[in-house]
N, C-alpha and C positions, 0 to 999 in steps of 0.2 A: 383068513388063515395064514396067507403068505406074509401079511404085514406083521402078524403076531410072531411068526417064526423069525422074520427079519429082526424084529425088535429084540426077541430073546437071544438071537445069535449075536447081535450087536452088544447086548449087555454082557453076555458070556465072554465075548472078545475083549471088551473093556476091562472086565474083572481080571482076565488072564494077563492083560497088559499091566495092570496095577500090581498084581502079584509078582510078575517077573521084575518090575521096577524095584519092588521092595526086596526081593530075594537077591538081586544083583547088588543092591546097596549093602545088604548084610554081608555078602561075600567080600566086597571091597573093604568093608570095615574090619572083617575078621582076618582076611588073608593078605591084604596088600599094604605096602608102604614103599618108600623110595628104594629100599633094597630088596623088595619082594614084589615085583611087578607081575601083572597077570595078562596073558594073551586072551584073545576072544575064545580060543579053543579051551583054555584052562577054565574060563568062566562057564562055558557050556558044560564041561565035565563036572564042575562043582555044583552047578544047578541040578544036574542029573543025580549026583551022589548025595548031596545034602538035602535037596528039596523035592526029589523025584519029579523034576520038571524038564520036559524036552523042548529045546528051542534051537534054532540054527544061529550061525555066527552073525548073519545079517541082522537078525532080531536083537542079538546082544549089542551090536554096535548102535542100533537105533535107540535102545533103552539107555545106553550110556550117554548118548547125546541128549536124551530127555532129562536125565539126571543133571547134566550140565545146565540145561535150560531152567531147571528148578532151583539152581543156585549152588549145587554141590561142586566143589573144586576137584576135578579129576584130571590128573596129568597123564599124558600119553606120549608116545614116541612116533614120529613120522619118518618113513623111509621111502625113497623114490625108487621105482622099478619100472622096467619096460613090460608092457602087456600087449597082447594082440587083440585088436578090435574085431569081434566076431562078424560084424556086418561088412566091413570094408577090407578086412585082412591086413590093415596097416598096423605097424608097431607104434604104440603111443606111450608117453610118460604118464605115470599115475602115482599118487601118494597113498601109501598103505599105513594106516594108523594101528598101533599095537602097544603092548607093554603099559597097561593102565594101572594107576594106583590112586587112592583117595588121599587128598591133602587134608590133614586133621586140624582141629582148632588148637590142640596142644601137641607139641613135639614130645618125644620120649624123655628128653632131659627135663623138660618143664613138668611132665607128670611125675618123674622121680623126685623132683624138688618138692612138689605138693605132697607127695606121699611121705617123704622124709619129714616134712613139717608136721604131719599128723603123728608119725611114729614117735617123734621127740617132744610132742606136746604133753603137758601134764594136767591139762584141764578137761580132757575128754575121758569118759569111762572106756575101759578096754574094749568092750563089745561094740560100742558105737564107733570107736576108732577103726576097728577091724572092718566093720560094715562100710564105712566111708572109703577105706582103701580099696575094697572090692569094687565099689562103684567107680572109683577113679580108674581102675584097671580096665574097665569096659570101654573107656574112651580111646584105648589103643587096640592093637590086634593081638593075635595069639603069640606073636614073636616077642611081645613086650615082656622084658624080664624086670619086674619091679623088685622091691626089697620086701616082698610079702613074707619071706622066710623069717625076717626079723621079728615079725609080730608074734610068731609062735614061741619065740625065746624071750620076748619082752616080759618084764614083771607085770602082773595084772593088778597091782595095787595103786594105780595112778590116781583114780578117784572113783568113789562109789555112787556119787550123786547122779542119778539118771535124769535129773531135771535140767541138765546143762543147756540143751537146745531150746527148751521152753523158756528158761531164764533169759537167754540171749534175745529171743523173739519178744518177750514181754518188755525187757529193758529197752530194746530198740523202739518199740511202740511208745513207751513212756517218755523217752528222750525226744522223740519227734513231737509228741503232744505237750512237752514241757510239764509233765505231771510227776508228782512224788510217787514213790513206791514203798511198800512195807515188806519185810521178809524176816525169816529166822536165819541164824547163822550156825554152821556146823563146825565142830572142832573135834580132833581125835582125843580119845581117852587112853588109859593104859591097857585097855582091852583091845587096842588097835582098831576100834570101830569109831565111826563118826557119831557124835551126839549133838543135839541142839544146845547152843550156848545158853546158860541160865543166869538169872539175876542172883543176888546174894540169898534171897529167900527160897531159891530153888525153882521158881517159875520160869518158863521158857521166855527168853528175851526177844522182843519184837523191835526191829530197827525200822525207823522211818527216815528215808533219805531223799535228797534231791539228786537224781542221776544226771550226769553231764556227758560222759563218754565212756566207751569200753576200749581197752587197750591190752595188747599182749606184751608180756615182759618175761624173758628167760623161761619160755615154755608154759607160762601161767597166764590166765585171762583175768583181768581186773576190771572192776567198776570204779570209775573215778566219780566221787559224789560228795555231798555234804550231809553229815549226820545231824539230824534236826536240832538237838539241844545246843549245838556249838556253831561257831562261825568260821571253822576251818575246813580243809579238804581231807577226805578220808578215802582209802583204797580198800576194796573188799574183793576177795577171790570169788569169781562168778560160779566156780564149781562147788563152792561151799554155801551158796545161797539156797534156801529152801522155802517153799510156800510163799512165793512172791505174789504180790497183789498190786495192781495199779490203782492209785488213789485219785480222788477228784480234785485234790488240792494242788495248786500250782507250785512249781519249784521255786526255791530261792535263786535269783539270778547269780551266776558265778561271779560277776563283777562286783557284787555286794559283799563277798566274803572278805575276811580279814586280810588274807595273804594275796588277794587278787590285784590289789592296787588299782581297782576300778577298770580292770581289763577283762575281756572275755578269755575263755580257756584257749590257750595255744597248745595243742596236744604235743607237737614235736618238741617244743620248748619244755613242757612239763615232763616229758619222758626223759629228756637229757638231764634235768635237774634231780629227778627222783630215781637214782640208780637202783635202789632196792625197794622202791614203792612204799617207803615210809611216809607217815603223815607228820610233818613238823614244818616250821617256818624255813624260808630260803635265806641264804646269806651269801655275801661275796667272801669267798674263802681263798686264802693264799696258802699253798703247801709246797714242800720241797719233795722231789722224787729223784730216784736214780735214773739216768738217761735211758737204760734199756726199757723203761716203762712208758716211754713216750707214745708208742703205738697203742698200748692198752688205754692210756689216758684219752687219746683221740677217739678210740672205739667207744669208750664209756661216756664221755662228756661232749663229744662232737668237736668241730673245728673252731668253735667260738672261744675256746680256752686261750689264755694269754700266757706266753712264756717270758721269763725274765731271769736275771742273775745266773746266767749259764756258766758252769765251770766244766772242767774236764769230765767229771763223773756225775754231776747233778744239775738240775735245772728247777726253777720255781714255776709253779702253775697258779694262775688266778682264774676263778670261775664262779659264777652264781650257781649255787647248788643247795638242795635240801639238806638241812643241818644234820638230821639223824642219819641220812644216807651217807653223808661225809664222815661222820663218826664211825660208822660201820666199815666204810671203805678204808679209813686210816688204820683201824684195828686189824682188818684182814691183811693189809699189806705192810704192816710195821715189820722192820724198821725202814723199809724202802720208801714209805710215805710218812712225812712229818708235817703236821699242821703248824703253820706259823701265825696266821691271823684268821679270825679274831681270837684274842687271848682267851675269851670265855670257852670257845670250842676247843682250843688247844688244851685247856685245863680239864675239860670233860674227858677227852681221850686219855690224857695223862693219868687221871684218877681211875678210869676204867681199866687201863693196862696194869696199874698198880694193884687193883683189887684182883685182877686175873692172876697176877704173879703170886699174890698172897694165898690164893686158893690152892696153888700147886706147892707151896712151901710145906 
C-alpha cells in the first residue's frame, strides 16, 4: 500500500513538474523579450492567472534552470546583494538572478521581413498567405506588431490556385528524383477567371516537362524546365500549374539543351540573364544608358556587367543576357536605354517601337 502510494505520489509530482515546465515556457514565449523581462514573482502571478497553478519562486527558478538544461536560451540579470546567514548570523555576499526573457530563433525585424515577403508575393492564394502570416506571428510574443493589418486591405486576387503548396512539394520530389512531370496550365479569360489552356481543337493541353529548378522573381514563383517537344528552356508560373503528376520517365539533362553550352544549370547566372523570365537564346549585348541608370543596371544584371565609352551623361554597358528580356528592357526604358549590338536585336527593338508608335497615330 505504501509503495503504491509512493509511486502514485511520485507520478503526480513528476506530472506537475512537466506541466509547470510547459506553462513557464509558454509564459516566456508569450510575455517576454529583451524589452519585457519577467521577474520570478511575475511568472508566479502569470501561472496563477493564466493556468490556475500555484508554485513558489524557488520552484520557478528551478524550472527555469531545467529549461536551460533542455537547450532553451533564457537570459537573466544577476545582482549582488548582502544577505544574513540564518545559522551563523554573518553577512554574506550572494547573487540574485532575476529579469528573465526567452531568446528566440527569429528577431522581430527578421519576422517582419518574412511576413512582408509573404504579403508582397504574388504566387500564394490570399487565404494561405494569411494563414502563414498568423503562424509566423506565433514565433514572437504578444508585443510583436506585425504588418497584419496590411493583409485585410490587400487585394484578394493574387491567385486562385489552391494547389500551390502541393505543386511545390511535387516538383521538389521530381527534381530530386530527376523525373519528368506532366501538368495543365491556367490562364485568365475575359471573365476574370482562370481556365485551363487548350489546344486549337479545344481539348485541355497537357504539358510534359523536365523540371530543373524553382525560383522566385518579382514576387512570382517559376519552374525552370524543358518542354518536351523542344530543346530550349521554358519558365512556367507555379501558381498556374494544375493537376501535376510525376512521371516514370527520366528528365533530359540540362547540359544537353541547345542553349546550355554543355553546362549544368547555374541558377544565379540564369536569373541575372533572364530579367523578365522569358524563354529565348542568350547573347552578348551592348547598349547605351543614361548615367542615373547605373544603379538600376547593377540591381538587374549584377556586377558582372562591363562599362565602357563613358561620357558626361551616358555610358555603354555590355552583358550576356536573354534576348527577349533585353528587348523588353530596352522598350520599357526607352529612350534612356539604346541597344547598340548585335544589330539584329537593335533592329527588333527599333521595329517594335515603330509599330507601337503607329498604333497610337
